[in-house]
C-alpha distance (Angstrom), angle and dihedral (degrees) to the residues before:
residue distance angle dihedral
M1 . . .
T2 3.80 . .
P3 3.84 111.9 .
Q4 3.78 113.4 -117.8
P5 3.82 122.2 -146.6
H6 3.79 115.9 -110.0
P7 3.79 138.8 178.6
P8 3.80 115.0 -93.9
F9 3.80 112.2 -76.6
V10 3.79 118.2 -111.4
A11 3.81 130.3 -162.6
V12 3.79 117.3 -131.1
Q13 3.79 119.6 -162.9
V14 3.81 111.2 -131.6
A15 3.84 98.4 171.9
P16 3.83 134.1 -6.6
D17 3.84 91.0 -82.8
L18 3.81 100.5 22.2
W19 3.80 129.5 81.4
E20 3.77 138.1 174.8
V21 3.81 130.5 -149.1
P22 3.82 104.1 -163.5
G23 3.78 129.6 -178.1
A24 3.78 134.5 59.9
G25 3.78 117.4 35.2
S26 3.81 105.2 3.3
N27 3.76 133.4 -28.1
V28 3.83 109.3 -92.9
T29 3.80 122.0 -149.9
I30 3.84 120.1 -157.9
L31 3.79 125.6 -161.6
V32 3.80 113.7 -162.4
T33 3.81 117.2 -148.6
D34 3.81 135.7 163.8
E35 3.81 88.2 -106.6
G36 3.78 96.8 50.2
L37 3.78 142.3 -79.9
V38 3.80 131.9 -44.9
L39 3.82 114.8 -156.8
V40 3.77 127.5 -163.4
D41 3.82 107.2 -150.9
S42 3.78 125.4 -15.9
K43 3.83 110.5 -142.0
Y44 3.82 119.1 -129.2
E45 3.79 120.0 -30.3
Y46 3.81 91.1 -109.4
H47 3.82 90.0 59.9
Y48 3.82 92.0 61.0
D49 3.81 99.5 98.0
D50 3.81 94.3 45.0
L51 3.80 91.6 44.7
M52 3.78 93.1 50.3
K53 3.79 91.0 45.8
V54 3.81 93.1 58.7
I55 3.80 91.8 42.0
R56 3.82 91.8 51.7
E57 3.80 94.1 44.7
K58 3.82 100.4 40.4
V59 3.82 110.0 19.0
S60 3.82 116.6 27.0
T61 3.78 144.6 -40.5
K62 3.81 92.0 -140.4
P63 3.82 117.5 119.1
V64 3.79 121.0 -93.2
R65 3.81 105.0 -110.3
Y66 3.80 101.5 176.1
V67 3.79 138.2 16.7
I68 3.81 115.7 -164.7
D69 3.83 117.5 -157.7
T70 3.79 110.6 -146.9
H71 3.82 85.6 -160.9
Y72 3.77 141.0 -18.3
H73 3.82 101.7 -95.3
A74 3.81 112.3 120.3
D75 3.81 96.0 -122.4
H76 3.81 86.1 65.6
S77 3.81 102.6 31.0
G78 3.81 103.3 31.1
G79 3.79 93.0 99.3
N80 3.83 89.0 63.7
T81 3.79 86.2 84.0
R82 3.81 90.6 66.7
F83 3.81 102.7 27.3
R84 3.81 96.3 54.1
P85 3.85 95.8 55.9
A86 3.81 87.5 45.4
G87 3.79 89.3 62.1
A88 3.79 105.5 -95.1
D89 3.79 122.1 134.1
I90 3.80 112.8 -126.8
I91 3.81 117.8 -142.9
S92 3.81 127.4 -164.8
S93 3.76 141.7 140.8
I94 3.80 114.6 -77.6
Q95 3.78 90.8 -109.6
G96 3.81 89.2 50.1
H97 3.79 88.7 57.0
D98 3.79 92.0 45.4
N99 3.81 94.3 47.2
I100 3.81 91.0 54.7
V101 3.80 92.2 46.6
G102 3.80 90.0 47.3
K103 3.84 92.1 47.6
V104 3.79 90.8 -128.8
Q105 3.82 97.1 160.7
P106 3.82 111.6 82.8
G107 3.79 112.3 -124.0
A108 3.80 95.8 9.7
P109 3.82 116.6 147.1
P110 3.81 108.9 -87.0
N111 3.81 92.5 -133.9
L112 3.81 95.8 56.3
V113 3.84 109.5 144.2
P114 3.82 118.9 -134.6
A115 3.78 125.4 -141.9
N116 3.80 118.7 -81.0
I117 3.83 89.5 -154.0
A118 3.82 115.6 51.8
F119 3.80 130.1 171.1
E120 3.78 147.2 169.1
G121 3.80 126.9 -135.3
E122 3.80 110.3 1.3
L123 3.80 131.7 -8.5
R124 3.80 122.4 -174.0
L125 3.80 123.7 -157.6
Y126 3.77 122.8 -162.6
V127 3.79 109.8 -163.2
G128 3.78 123.6 167.7
G129 3.79 90.9 -15.8
K130 3.82 93.2 -52.6
E131 3.81 126.6 115.4
V132 3.80 124.8 -135.1
R133 3.81 119.0 -172.4
I134 3.79 117.5 -157.7
N135 3.80 119.1 -171.4
H136 3.82 133.5 -170.2
Y137 3.80 115.1 179.3
G138 3.76 118.0 159.3
P139 3.81 134.8 -47.3
G140 3.78 127.1 -38.4
H141 3.79 131.3 139.4
T142 3.83 82.7 -8.2
G143 3.78 131.2 -7.4
T144 3.79 89.6 -101.9
D145 3.82 105.1 59.1
V146 3.79 119.2 135.4
T147 3.78 130.6 -177.3
V148 3.79 122.2 -142.2
L149 3.80 119.7 -150.4
F150 3.78 124.3 -165.7
P151 3.82 98.2 -165.2
H152 3.81 96.4 -174.6
D153 3.82 89.6 57.4
R154 3.84 95.6 34.6
V155 3.81 90.6 -129.3
I156 3.80 127.0 134.2
C157 3.82 127.4 -165.1
V158 3.81 113.0 -150.5
G159 3.81 104.3 176.7
D160 3.79 111.8 -153.3
L161 3.79 94.6 -20.9
A162 3.81 85.5 101.6
H163 3.78 136.4 20.3
I164 3.78 113.7 -149.8
G165 3.78 129.9 -166.4
D166 3.79 96.2 2.9
L167 3.79 103.3 77.2
D168 3.81 88.9 119.0
K169 3.83 92.0 50.5
G170 3.78 103.3 55.5
G171 3.79 99.8 -68.9
Q172 3.80 89.0 115.9
Y173 3.82 90.5 72.2
P174 3.82 103.7 82.9
L175 3.77 115.5 -154.1
I176 3.81 102.0 -140.0
D177 3.79 104.0 -165.3
Y178 3.79 98.9 -155.0
N179 3.81 91.0 164.2
G180 3.80 88.2 57.0
G181 3.81 92.8 50.5
G182 3.81 100.0 -89.6
G183 3.79 129.9 132.5
I184 3.77 138.3 175.4
N185 3.81 96.3 -121.6
G186 3.79 91.7 50.6
W187 3.79 90.4 45.4
I188 3.80 92.0 55.0
A189 3.80 89.9 47.7
R190 3.84 90.8 52.0
L191 3.79 91.7 51.6
N192 3.80 91.0 48.4
T193 3.82 88.3 54.1
I194 3.81 91.9 49.0
A195 3.81 92.1 45.9
A196 3.82 89.6 52.2
G197 3.80 91.1 55.4
T198 3.79 120.0 103.9
G199 3.83 102.2 -168.6
Y200 3.80 99.9 89.7
D201 3.79 143.4 55.3
K202 3.81 100.6 -178.4
V203 3.79 128.8 52.7
I204 3.82 122.6 -156.7
P205 3.83 111.0 -163.1
G206 3.79 126.7 -160.6
H207 3.80 89.0 -110.4
G208 3.78 131.5 13.9
S209 3.78 132.6 26.5
I210 3.78 133.4 -26.9
G211 3.80 108.9 -94.4
T212 3.79 145.8 164.3
K213 3.78 139.9 -109.0
A214 3.80 88.4 -78.8
D215 3.81 88.5 66.4
I216 3.81 91.1 52.7
I217 3.78 89.7 52.6
A218 3.82 91.9 46.7
Y219 3.80 91.7 53.4
R220 3.81 90.8 45.7
D221 3.80 88.4 53.1
L222 3.80 90.7 50.1
L223 3.83 91.1 53.1
E224 3.80 91.5 47.0
R225 3.81 90.7 53.2
L226 3.81 90.1 49.5
R227 3.81 91.8 49.0
D228 3.80 92.0 49.4
H229 3.83 93.3 46.8
V230 3.78 92.8 50.0
A231 3.78 92.9 45.8
A232 3.80 91.3 50.6
Y233 3.81 92.7 46.7
L234 3.82 92.7 52.5
R235 3.80 97.7 38.2
D236 3.82 99.4 99.5
G237 3.82 91.7 55.8
S238 3.78 95.8 -128.7
K239 3.81 99.1 104.8
T240 3.80 126.5 95.5
E241 3.78 127.8 -147.5
A242 3.81 87.8 -103.1
D243 3.80 88.9 54.3
L244 3.79 90.5 53.2
R245 3.79 91.7 50.8
A246 3.81 90.4 51.5
H247 3.79 89.5 47.9
L248 3.80 92.3 52.0
V249 3.82 90.4 51.7
K250 3.81 98.0 42.7
D251 3.80 104.0 33.8
E252 3.81 104.6 20.7
H253 3.84 91.9 38.6
W254 3.80 97.4 -129.4
P255 3.82 116.9 162.2
D256 3.80 116.8 -103.2
P257 2.96 116.1 -129.1
G258 3.78 98.5 26.7
L259 3.78 139.0 129.5
S260 3.79 91.9 -115.1
I261 3.76 94.5 59.2
V262 3.81 95.5 38.0
R263 3.81 92.7 53.4
S264 3.81 98.7 36.4
T265 3.80 110.9 40.2
H266 3.80 100.8 74.4
G267 3.80 93.1 48.4
L268 3.81 92.9 47.2
Y269 3.79 89.6 49.3
E270 3.79 92.6 50.6
D271 3.80 91.7 46.2
F272 3.79 96.9 52.5
R273 3.80 110.8 23.9
P274 3.78 112.0 107.2
K275 3.78 110.5 -96.9
A276 3.79 122.6 -136.5
K277 3.78 112.0 -109.7
P278 3.82 114.7 -117.2
């Protein structure tokens, strides 16, 4: 993968022991403990040196103990390739591990390193006296998405389950990675579960700005509108997959060409086209 230029990374303090490095690749969250650092996501592999530079200069010189992949896409998990040999344990959902091993993402770096710790349901880490809750329940943006809750700071990381602060810059076009196990109905259900939670005040997305529960609800509402529009468009059974793609571009204002539409259209069509009765 060809490295892309980016502005210098900056570290933003979210809580006394919690930092974020936003920008190119994915947002990275860093928990500082007496026993070392816990990272949520790691950008692309080629961001590693610049990411570590800003962490060392602005956040902490402690070793990175754990890196948690919110999902398997390389803009979030690419740094595994450097962090794992440096001694960090990589954590993901089981499907996240399997999708990397199976090279499910088109165009992903061939040397991408999967997690060495994989789980289903909930996993709790206790590092330096601090608790980290990692949850994987069902499909969403992909089939691999986890959330990471820092209960002592009342902050939750949601990866690409929600885009915050960029709905006027393309964030309204959800990439539903059906090939990677995702689905719009599961995604809406995941956001309903997150919105029903009471253990957080701040939300750190995989891309975009730090937000609140209201932003989770707003993105859930956006996905519900999309689901309802697609279902209504396909209801009479006369439309083809090509028709749906044209509809998404013309009436839902999706970019064409674009990753979102390339990866989402077939799954949406299969979800909502009328099925022949047996």
